[in-house]
N, C-alpha and C positions, 0 to 999 in steps of 0.2 A: 503494499499499499505505499502512497503518499506520503508522507513523515509533514506533517505541521506545524510537530514542536521537536521540542530536545531529545534524544534519548533519556538525560535524566530528567530532575525537580528545575524549575530556575532560580536562580542561583541565592546564595542567602547568606549572612554570617557566618564565616568563616568554622567557629566553634558549634551557632549554635545547629549549622547543618552537620558539622559531624557525632554533635551528641545525637541528633534524630535519625541519620541516618544508620548509629549504631543499636540505636532501642527498636527501631523498626527491623532491625539482622537481628538482633538477641531474641524479640518478644514475637515476633512472626512467624521465623524459618524454623521446622523442624531439627534438633539439635540431630540426627540421625544424618540431615542434610550436608551437615557441614561439612563432614571427613566425604570426599570426595578425591576419585583418582579417575585416570583414561579410563574407561570398561574396555576388559579384553573383545566382548563378545557382542554382537548385534541384540537389541533388542526384542525380543522372544514372544511377539503377541501376533503373530503369523500372519499379518498382516501385510498389504505393499512386496508382494514374492516377487512382482515387474512392480516399475513405476508410478502409480497413482493415477486416472484422468479422469477430467470432471470441468466443474467453472467454476469461478468466481468472481463478484458482482465489481469488486473497486474498481476495476481499471475501466468500467461503462460507465458509468454510476455516484461511485464514489460514495458519500453519504444514503444517499435515496433508494435505500436499499427499502423494503418492506415484505408485506409476504404474498401478496399479491404476485408484484418481479419474480417472487422465488417460484413460485406454482406456476406461473406464465415458463419461466424460462425452463421448470421441471419438464412440462408439456411438450416443450417444443426440444427438446433433448429429447424427447423422449419416440418423436413421431420426424424428424427429419434427418434421423441419420444418425449423429451423436451416441445415442446409448448404444444401437445395432454395433457400432464401432467400438463401442468398450468404455464412453465416458459415463462413470457413472457416481459420479461425486459432485452433489448441487451447492455449493458452499455462498455462508452468508459472511459475507467481512465485516467492517468497526460498525458502529452508530445504528446496531439492531435491537438497544436495551435503555431503559430509563438512566437518568444521570444520579441515581442514590438507588443505594438496595435495601430490602424491607427490611422488618423489625429485626427478621432472624437473619438479617446478613443475607440474606442471597440475593443474585442478581434479577432483574424483573423484566423479562418484553416491553419494548414499547408498546400499549397496546390503542396506538393511533395506527401504528407499521404492522403488527402482528396482532391483530383482533383474534387468532383462535391460537395463541402463544407460540412458543417455538416448537411445544409438541404436537399441536397440531399443523405445524406448517410440515412436520416432521411427518406423519402420518398421511398425509396426500401425497409425498412424495416418495413415501415406500409406497404406498397403492400405483405407483407407477413402477417400482420394480428399480428403484433411485434410492440413491443414500443422503442424506445429510450432513451439511458440514457446518461450525459457525465459528467467529473469533473472538478471541481474549488474548491481553497483554502481561506478560509476566513483569508486568510495574501497579503502583497505584495504578496509574491509569489507564484509558487505552493512548493508542495515539492520536484521537479524536476527542479525549476528555473523558472518557464514561468511565465507571469505576475498573478498575484491571483487579485481577487474582493475585497479588503479591501476598500471603499472608493469608486470602482465600482460595486454597487451592482445595483441600480437601469440600468445602461448601459447595464451589463453582464446578465441581469435577461429579460429583452427586447431580449438579440441578440438570449438566448439561446427559448426564447416564439416564434420569430421570425421564429427559423432552424425548429419548430415542436418538439421539446426535451420534452420528458416525464418524465425525472428524473432527479434530480439530486442530485450526491455524494458531499456533501464540506467537505474540508478535510479543516487540523489543522498548517501549517507548515508555517514559518516568522510571526505571529500574533501578535505582537509590544507587548506582554503580556498585549493586552486590554482581555476584561475578555470574555470569550466563549457568553455566552448570550446575552450579547448587540452584538457582531461579531455577530450569527448564526439569531436571532432574522432580524438583519436590513433585511438579505437576506429571510427571512421567508416573511417578508410585501413585500419586492419587486418583490417576483416570485408571490406574493396575486394578486397585482398592475396589472400583466402583462393581467389576464384574462384568462391565462391557467393554469389548473391543471394541477402541476410539480409535483411527490413525492419526498418530501427533504430527505434525506437521511443526519444525520448529521454522520460527521467523526472526532468528537476532541479527540478521545483514551478514553476518558473512564474519563478524567480530569474533574473538578471543578462539580464534584456529578453527573453527567450531565440527569441522570434518572430522580434527583429531579424539573428537571424544562424543561427536553425533551420534555416531551407529549403537551404541550404549544407553544413548537418551529417547531418540524419535526414529519414523519412520525415514524420512527426508530433511534436510535443514536448508537454510539457503543461503547461500558462497557468498549471496554477494550485497552491497545496499540494492532498491528497488529500480522494476526497468521503468520505462518510458516508452511512448509508440516514433523513437526512430531509431535509424540504422544505428548511429552513434552507441547510443545505450545497447541496442542490441550487440555490436560489435565488440564492446569493455565489456559485458560482463559474458561472452564467450571467453574471452582470453580468459578474466579471474576463473572460470567454473571447468576448463578441458583441460588445466593441469592434474586434476583432481581423483584422474579415475582410482585411483590404488583407494579408496576411499569407500567407494560405490560399490554398491553390489544385495542380493536379494534382504528384502525389508528394511534395506537404506542408504539412500540415493540423496545425490548432489541435486541440490535447487538451485537453478539459475531463476527462479522465478517463472512468474504468468508466462501466457502467450501471447504477444501484442498483435497476430491473428487478427484482421480485422479493423483495426484500430488507425488508422493510416498511413501507415509502410508502401510500401510501393508492390503490388504483387509476387517482384523478384522477392523483394528482401522479406516480406511474409512467406516468401515457402523455402528462403534461406533459414528463417529462423525455427520454423519447426522442422527444417532439415537436420538442424544443428543438434534440436533439444533431442531430437530421436537419435540421431547417433552418440551422444552424450548421455545417453540413457536415463532421461530427465524426465519428473513428471510431466505429463500435458493437462497443465489447467487454461482454460480459454477463460478470457477476460475483456471477452468480447458480446457486444447483442446477441443473442441468439434468438431471440425469438424476430428481429428485420435480420438475419445474416446472412447477406447474398448466396447465391449457388458457388461462385469464389471462393465466397472461407469457409464456408462447409466442405465444399470439396475437397482442401485445402486440410481442413481438420480431422476426416474422414477417410484418406487416401487410406485403403488396403495395406500395403506394401508398406508406406512409410512407418503405418503403425506397428507393424509383426516387428520393426527394424526396433523401435523401443520399446516393446511388451517382450523380444525373448527372452525362452526364457534360462537361458544360461548368465543374463544379469552381469554382463560387461557391460563398460561406458569405452566409449572409443577413443584413443588415441590420437595425436598426433603422428604419421610418421614424418610429414617436411613441414618445413611452412618457412619460407623463403622470397622477401619480399610482399608480402599478402596476400602469397597461394597455395593454402591449405589444403593437405590432403590426410584428412583420418580413415579410419580401418577400426572397426567393433569387428572380432568374431562370434558368431552366431551359434546355437546349441545345432544344430545341422550340418557343422562346421563348412558350412558358408561365411563369408565375409562381406557384411557392407560397407563402401568406401565416400568418405564422401567428399569431392571434389568444389569446395566454395574460396570464391575470389572476395578478397576484403575491396576491392580495389577499383578506382572511378571509370575503366573501361576495360572492356571483353578482353578475356587474354584465356589461352591453351594452357591449362596442367595434365600433367601426364606424371602418372607412378606406374608401376607394376607388380604383378601379379606376388614378386618376390617381395618386394619391400611389404606389400601388407601381408605377409606369413603366408600364402600360397605354396607350394609346392609337387609337383611328381606327377603333374602333366603337360601333355601335347598341346593341348586346347582347354580356354576356358568359359564358361558359357554367364556372358554379364547381360545385366536386366536393369535396364533403366526404370530406379521406381516410379520416378513419376508422369514416363510418360507407358511404361508399360512393356517397350518395344526389345527385342531381346537380339544380342548379338555374341559373333565368339573370339575369339585374342589368344594368341599362342602366348601371353604375357604383359604387352602393352594394357593401359589403362588410360586414358585421354578423354578429356573433350571441351571443346572450347564452353567458356563459362563467361556468361552476362557479368557486368558493371555488376558488384553486392551480392553473385548471384552464386547456386548452389546444384551440383548437379550429383544425382545420387545412383550409384552402380549396387546391384547384390551379385554376388563374385562367385561361381560356383563350379564345382573340379578339382581333384588333386585335394592333397589335402589342407591341414592349418596349422601353425604352429598355435604357442600359447605367448602370454605378454606376463609380464611378472614386474611390480614394484617397490621400493622400498627403498631402506638405507641400506647403504651395501658394506656391511662390517667384515672390516680388518680381522682376521681371527688372532693373529699373532697377538698384534697392540690391542686389541678389545678397540677396538676403535672408527672409524665411516670414514668412508671415500668423503672429501670436503672439497665444494669449492672455493680456494681462498677471500676472506671479506666478502663474498655473497657476490664475488665479481662475475660480470657476463664480458670482458672481457675478453676475443677471442686470441688463446695463445695461453690464457692464464692453467698454468701445469697444475695441475692436481695434486692434494696430500692428505695427508692422514688428521683426528681432529675427533675430540670427543664428540659423541653421538649426541648431538643437540636437537633432532626433527626439523632442522630448518629446511628449506625451501635447497640449500646452496648441497643439502647432504643427499637430497628422495632422486632417487633414481632411476632410472623405468626401462627394463630388459623389452623392447617394441617386438614384436615378431619379424620386422626385419633386420635382427641381432645388435641392433645399436643400443647403445646405456646411453639416454638422454636427462636430461636435466634441466629446470626450469621449465616455462609451458610457454603457449603464443607465441608472439612473437621476439620473445626472451630463449624460446627454446636454445639450448647447445647438445653436441655429443661428445660423448668423448674421443678422443681422437690421439693416434699415434703421428707425434705431432709430426708435421711434412712428411707422410707416408716412410717412414723411419722403419725397418727394417729389423735392426741390429737393438742388441744389448745395451740399454743406457738411454734408448731415447726416450724423450721426457713424454708423458701420456697427459692429454689439456684438454681443453672444450674449446670446440671448432665448429660454427654453424654448421649441422648436418646436409649432406651433400651426398649418401649415398654410398661413397666410395668405400671400397673393403678394410680401409685403415678406421673406419670409423665401425665395426665390426666384428662381433665380441662373442664367443662363445662361453656357454656357463656350462663347465663338466659339473661330472657325478662325487668326481674327487676332490670339489675347491675352487679350483684353479679355473681363473678367466683366461680367455688367450684369446691374442690376433688375429681375425681370422687372414688378413695380408700376412704380416709373420712367423704365426704359429708358438708367439713368443710371450709365456704370464703377463700379466696385473702383477708390479712387484713390490711391495715400499723397502725404496730406495736403504741398504745397507743392514734392514734386517730390525731396525729402529722401532721402538714402539712410542717418540715423544712426538707432540702435537708438530703440527709444521714440516712432517716427513715427508719427502715430496714422492708420487707413484709415477715409476718406469715402466719402460716395458725390459724383460731379465729373462736367461736361459733356467726353463723349466726346470727346478732343482727338489720340488715336494717340498720345502723349507716352508715352518706358518707363517710366515712375511709375503707368499705367493696364496694364500688361502682365506676366502671371501666367502658370502654369505647372503644373499641377496632379500631382505623381507625387515 
């Protein structure tokens, strides 16, 4: 949603503000919630095994939400192909309640907007075979200034469950400076205690590295600030979200915010947004007027070939194979062994974007079948995958045939030193030599072994590949970061014996001199079985 107020309450005197925050924190937050650690496993509520699909009223209607609007939208989804395509949640955003709680401390649906209450609205939505979602904030107020749920988690969760709510979008306004993990975990536990399964969507705007702990708390988490119906906004959010693939999977998804399809971008840009969101295994939540949506908008939102990529049961978020000069190639392995490929042209003029079957992880066939996911047309190729892509456009193919390699992401642990492969100072300068350093979980220590055997670091326009500098093949060649170019000096085999070997050189990734000190440099060296050549990704 669009933020009209700051994420914390307005400024006040330093001492008074500190006292108020401390008192609120101690009085309202359960003691058990104060002890938090990054969860090791995903939230186990059985929901969102594939990314959730539905509608949210905010982007099209703002505060003008009502029972009649929600019912009309649900009926439209029931009749216009949205429900049949897989969209099931009809979500109410901010401004649905009165400005104060009742004498029992409960939230009160605005009787003028919701004469049948939330429960009556839910009953109608359920009668169509759809599900109802609602909005609240993990603060003292919602973003529009209505009562928030901080300190009222149990009461509000019980209200949502009693009304028949199926989905909670939980925002971040007026959060009093209390850690997001504490606040969002409190509502997770309150929802679980109701006994009703409610999909839990965290909306803390990508703050506090939510992707590193969100899987144990919610079914999805916003990775960025709010989207708007502009190409620049969509592009910025794509860049922020695309590098987080290692954190997503069945039941827990990176959420780059609602779809703006139909809200004012060009048709080409609309097509790019839903293509990229599907390739990134993102929730597909329409934010447009579905009652009066055009056939073009509905056609994009309900394209079965695109939806099948987003909803693929393997649950892999697509990763960037290359991203040079604003010409992006993403690959997403699918459950049946196919690979979805997105060719995205960020630039202002048409361009040819090309990749290969090998680069996206396909091997072992003399030819491959390409299905254009927007037109349905099929063709064959011996390996080249290419298209002329319009400005701001995206072409998507489903590639079948041969076998498919897998990808893995995480810290690349130097076993002998008990440290991590690290880019010094989080540099993005080509030629910066990699080193080892204490494992801190920063983006400069997260490496992805792609289906093309690259080891990439960072994302979007900043993405770099681990590179045998200058194409060197002799012991002592430095190992550095360099823009990804598909050459064999940027290809690495992760071997069962723990070594990482350069495809071009056959030499091992090595910590110079067997050092265990922070700042020890990485290089190529003759494989010798020592622990300074042992690595573990994950």
